[in-house]
C-alpha positions in Angstrom: 12.7 -16.1 1.8 10.1 -16.2 -1.3 10.6 -18.5 -4.5 8.5 -17.1 -7.8 9.6 -19.7 -10.3 13.5 -19.7 -11.1 13.7 -16.2 -9.0 15.0 -15.8 -5.2 13.5 -12.7 -3.5 15.1 -11.7 -0.2 13.2 -9.4 2.3 15.1 -7.1 4.4 13.6 -4.2 6.8 16.3 -1.1 7.0 14.6 0.6 9.6 11.5 0.3 12.1 10.1 3.7 12.7 7.2 5.3 14.0 4.9 8.0 12.4 1.7 10.1 13.3 -1.4 7.8 12.6 -3.1 11.2 10.7 -0.1 10.7 8.0 -0.5 6.9 7.3 -4.4 7.1 7.3 -5.5 10.7 6.4 -9.2 11.1 6.4 -10.0 7.4 7.4 -11.8 7.7 11.0 -10.2 6.2 14.0 -12.8 3.7 14.8 -11.6 1.9 11.7 -8.5 2.1 11.2 -7.9 1.6 15.2 -9.4 -2.3 14.1 -5.9 -2.5 12.2 -3.4 -0.7 14.2 -4.1 0.8 17.7 -1.9 4.4 18.1 -0.2 5.2 21.2 0.0 8.0 23.6 1.3 10.1 21.1 -0.8 9.2 18.2 2.0 7.1 17.0 1.9 3.8 14.7 5.1 1.6 13.5 6.5 1.7 9.7 9.3 -0.7 8.7 10.9 -0.1 5.5 11.1 -3.5 3.2 13.8 -3.6 0.5 13.8 -6.7 -1.7 16.8 -8.0 -3.0 15.8 -10.5 -6.2 18.5 -13.6 -7.4 18.0 -14.6 -10.5 20.4 -17.2 -12.6 22.9 -14.2 -13.1 22.0 -11.1 -11.2 21.3 -9.5 -8.0 18.4 -7.1 -8.0 18.0 -4.2 -5.4 14.6 -3.0 -5.2 14.9 0.3 -3.1 17.1 1.1 -0.8 16.1 2.4 2.4 16.6 5.6 4.4 20.4 4.7 4.3 22.9 6.0 6.5 23.1 9.7 6.1 20.0 11.1 8.2 20.6 14.3 10.4 20.0 12.3 13.8 17.2 15.1 14.5 15.2 13.3 11.8 15.6 9.9 13.7 15.1 11.0 16.9 11.3 12.5 15.4 10.9 9.1 13.6 11.7 6.9 16.6 14.6 4.7 14.6 14.8 1.5 16.1 16.5 -1.6 14.3 18.3 0.5 11.8 20.9 -0.6 9.1 19.3 -3.7 8.4 19.7 -3.4 4.4 23.5 -3.8 4.3 23.4 -6.1 7.4 21.1 -8.6 5.6 22.7 -7.5 2.4 25.9 -9.5 4.4 24.4 -11.9 6.2 23.5 -13.2 2.2 26.7 -13.3 1.4 26.2 -9.9 -0.8 29.1 -6.9 -0.9 27.4 -3.8 -2.4 30.0 -4.3 -5.3 27.8 -7.4 -6.4 24.7 -5.4 -7.4 24.1 -5.4 -11.0 20.4 -3.1 -10.8 18.5 -1.1 -8.5 15.0 -0.5 -8.9 14.3 3.0 -7.3 10.5 2.7 -7.3 10.4 6.8 -6.6 13.1 8.8 -5.0 11.3 10.0 -1.8 14.4 9.5 1.0 12.9 6.4 2.9 12.8 4.6 -0.6 16.1 6.2 -1.9 18.3 6.9 0.9 20.5 4.2 0.9 21.5 4.5 -2.7 24.4 7.1 -1.9 26.6 7.4 1.2 29.6 9.8 2.4 32.7 9.0 1.4 35.6 8.9 4.3 35.8 12.7 4.5 32.4 12.9 5.3 31.2 15.5 3.0 31.8 13.4 -0.9 28.5 11.9 -1.8 29.8 8.8 -3.0 27.0 5.6 -4.5 26.6 2.6 -2.1 26.6 0.1 -5.2 29.4 1.0 -7.6 28.8 -1.1 -10.1 25.3 -0.8 -10.5 22.6 0.6 -12.7 20.0 2.9 -11.0 16.8 2.9 -12.7 13.8 5.5 -12.1 11.1 6.5 -13.6 11.8 10.4 -15.7 8.8 11.6 -14.5 9.5 10.7 -10.8 13.2 12.2 -10.9 11.9 15.4 -12.8 9.1 16.0 -9.8 12.5 15.0 -7.5 14.8 17.8 -9.2 11.9 20.6 -8.9 10.6 20.0 -5.7 8.1 22.2 -4.0 6.6 23.6 -0.6 5.4 20.1 0.5 7.8 17.8 -1.4 11.2 19.2 -0.7 11.2 17.8 2.9 12.1 14.1 0.9 13.2 14.8 -2.4 16.8 15.3 -1.3 19.3 15.8 -4.1 22.1 13.8 -2.4 19.9 10.6 -3.0 19.8 10.5 -6.8 21.3 14.0 -8.7 25.3 12.4 -8.5 23.8 9.6 -9.9 22.2 11.0 -12.4 25.1 13.7 -13.6 27.6 10.8 -13.8 25.2 8.6 -16.0 24.5 5.8 -13.7 21.0 6.3 -13.3 18.7 5.5 -16.0 15.5 7.4 -16.2 12.7 5.4 -17.7 9.8 6.9 -19.6 6.4 4.6 -18.9 6.3 0.5 -18.1 9.9 -1.1 -18.5 10.8 -4.8 -18.5 14.2 -4.2 -16.8 15.4 -8.1 -17.1 13.2 -10.8 -17.9 10.3 -11.2 -15.7 10.9 -8.1 -13.8 8.9 -5.2 -14.9 8.8 -1.7 -13.1 4.9 -0.6 -13.9 3.8 2.7 -13.5 1.4 3.1 -10.4 0.5 6.6 -9.8 -1.1 8.4 -6.9 1.6 8.4 -4.2 3.3 10.3 -6.6 2.4 11.0 -10.7 5.6 8.7 -11.1 5.4 6.3 -8.4 6.4 2.8 -9.7 5.4 -0.9 -8.2 7.7 -4.1 -9.6 5.9 -6.8 -11.1 8.0 -10.4 -10.8 7.4 -13.0 -13.2 9.1 -16.7 -13.7 7.8 -19.7 -14.5 4.0 -19.5 -14.5 4.4 -17.4 -11.1 3.6 -13.4 -10.2 4.7 -11.5 -7.5 4.3 -7.7 -6.9 6.3 -5.1 -5.0 3.4 -2.4 -4.9 5.2 -0.4 -2.4 3.5 2.8 -1.7 0.5 2.2 -3.9 -0.4 0.3 -0.6 2.1 0.8 2.3 0.0 -1.2 4.5 -1.7 -4.1 3.4 -5.2 -2.6 4.6 -4.6 0.1 2.0 -4.8 -2.6 -0.8 -8.0 -4.1 0.3 -10.2 -1.5 1.2 -9.9 1.0 -2.3 -11.1 4.1 -0.3 -7.9 4.5 2.3 -5.1 5.9 1.3 -2.3 7.8 3.3 -2.2 11.6 3.6 1.0 11.5 2.0 -0.3 10.5 -1.7 0.1 13.4 -3.8 -2.8 12.4 -5.8 -5.1 10.4 -3.9 -8.1 9.9 -6.4 -5.5 8.8 -8.6 -4.5 5.9 -6.2 -8.0 5.0 -5.9 -8.2 4.0 -9.6 -4.6 2.5 -9.7 -5.3 0.5 -6.8 -8.9 -0.6 -8.2 -6.8 -2.1 -11.9 -4.6 -3.8 -9.1 -6.6 -5.3 -7.1 -8.1 -7.2 -9.9 -5.0 -8.0 -11.2 -3.7 -9.8 -7.9 -7.5 -11.3 -7.5 -7.4 -12.8 -10.9 -3.7 -14.0 -10.7 -3.2 -14.8 -7.0 0.4 -13.2 -7.0 2.0 -12.5 -3.9 2.0 -8.9 -3.0 4.5 -7.2 -0.9 3.5 -4.1 1.4 6.9 -2.0 2.1 5.5 -0.2 5.3 3.0 -2.4 6.9 5.0 -4.6 10.0 1.7 -7.1 10.7 1.0 -8.2 7.2 3.9 -7.6 4.7 3.3 -10.3 2.6 0.1 -11.9 1.6 -2.2 -12.6 -1.4 -5.7 -11.2 -2.0 -9.0 -13.1 -1.8 -12.3 -12.2 -2.3 -13.8 -12.5 1.2 -18.0 -12.6 0.1 -17.9 -9.3 -2.1 -15.1 -8.0 -0.3 -11.5 -8.3 -1.3 -9.2 -9.5 1.8 -5.6 -10.3 2.3 -4.3 -13.6 3.4 -0.9 -13.5 4.6 1.9 -15.7 3.9 4.5 -16.3 7.0 7.6 -15.2 4.9 10.9 -14.6 7.0 12.4 -10.8 6.8 15.6 -10.0 8.0 15.2 -7.9 10.8 11.2 -7.9 11.2 9.2 -10.4 13.4 5.5 -9.5 12.9 4.7 -11.0 15.8 6.5 -8.3 17.3 3.5 -6.1 16.0 0.2 -8.2 17.1 -1.3 -6.0 19.0 0.0 -2.9 17.7 
């Protein structure tokens, strides 16, 4: 776990899977990205799916909910799933029941980040919230894009993950940067999607940021020109990273990278004229970065 002032942050890996390196690194040449991730014979590299449980004196806040359990078997095979259902197992190990979650922050509504919002009820057909007493929040722009998908986005914007929550009023739509609870900010960080949100935590003079898909891997944060092929607006991603890169250097904030199995947590420092991530050794449920040292 991490301590950020008076906040406690638990990192939980929901699932480990493998993706085509072309999706993860886009236009970056193999000779460059291979220094950080070496694809296997099928051109695949590992990704993890981190979710955060943030605990204050009286609140349990969940940031992202992972894939959940509604993913069809065919998709699990395509993604080479392993060690899945980490989020519910991790919460249980911490002694937290779904009913005890007060707030769920969806950074965006791609299926890998919000699939765990809901589940099938006992009849295997009805969709119900996994966290029945929580308020769910997401940016209004993100919700509008998710409810009007196009040919590129419709495979990841799945209505069963969010529509019912919005219809019943359990999901609140945000209009821009919002302090959700004291010291917990949902901040619009566009590029991956126009309504993508990162989460900044501040307490006791310390700061952390769950940057999410602003930088899927730590190296994406170090190098402004590197980004995934999944980004809807890549040049916007670049400029958003420029701002947040400077913030991270100036504040010494702890940074958490949602998909990175090798350097999931660290601080950004200047190495000569270039920014570099200094990894931090933070325990993560369902993930041991040492397992991916040679990936």
